[in-house]
C-alpha positions, 0 to 999 in steps of 0.5 A: 819097098819094105824089109822084114826084120829078125832080131836075135839076142845073144846075151853076149854069149859067143856060142849063141851068137854063132847059133844065131848066125846059122839060123839067119843063114838058114832063113836066107836073109838079105843082110846082117847087122852085128852088134856085140860080136864077142869072138874075133876069130869067129867073126873073121871066119864069117867074113868069107861068107857072101851076106851084106853085113854092117858091124856096129861098135865092134873092134874088127878090121873091115879094111879090104872087105865088103863089110860096113862099119859104124863106130865111135872111138872107144879108145878115146872115149875111155881115155877121156873117162879115165883122165876125168877121174885122174883130174879129180885126184884119183890115182888108184883107178881100177878097170872092170869090163868084159873079156871080148875083142871090143874091149881091146880099145877100151882097155887101151884107152885106160892104159894110155891115160894112166901112162900119160899121167905117170900112174903105173898100171896095176893088173891086180885091179883089172877085172874082166868077165862079162857085160853084166851087173854081176860082173861089176859086183863081183869085180868090185867086191874082189878088188876092194877085198884086196886093194884100196882104190879111189876110182873105177872105170867100167866097160858099160853102165850095167857093170857100173851099176853092179860095182856101185852096189858092191861099193855101198855094201863095203860101207864106202861112199860114191863119189866120196871114197870112190869115183866111178864112170860107165859107158853107154848112157843107158836109160836107167843110168840117170836114176842110179844113186847117185846118178852115173857119170858115163860116156854116151854112145849115139845108139839111135844114130848108129843104128840108123846109119847101119841100117841105111848103109845096109839097105843102100848096099842091098838095093842099089849096090852102093859100097860099104864104108866105115863111119865114125860118130861122136861120143859125149861125156855125160857128167852126173854125180859119181865123179 
């Protein structure tokens, strides 16, 4: 037995996400897999609907619901990334990421690493907007205009790519003046100059796990559950 698959790209925009869900409901789909859900309030409202659902790498509480979840410990991952910069001697470490529910854990990892290392959190070097290279560029540009930082933790690799461009335009070097780390290990991160140090999420395995969980629920009534997968620190040349 096969399944037809419908993909909806929200571009990380909450309004498009809601429109996509309404569209899929109108098509009477058998199940949904969510990634990059932005509005926690919208998602919690969605939980009351009776469509089998698995969320991937989202900061939503699925306890007590019939919702499956596949994720990595993003708080621990960003904690490790921040500690890596601290271990390299960085003390003024900026954080650039998105304004979304999933960033709670990532920001928490950044905060905890600073706190444990005796480094005061400085909100003036924290910038949050979207998961995009433009956010990385604007964030780094704004921070470097007012502050001298020696490290930047980025919410994903696209943000890191934009931040690296802003750093170069400022006449600074990577990693000589500023060390930088991303999250995701997307394909082109190894081809940036210099190649980007990043946290690798097992994207293929996460997708497979989510699909298996959803299909087994639809076909055989197997219960949903939470499944945590391991991440890996990919050391390249930006640190």
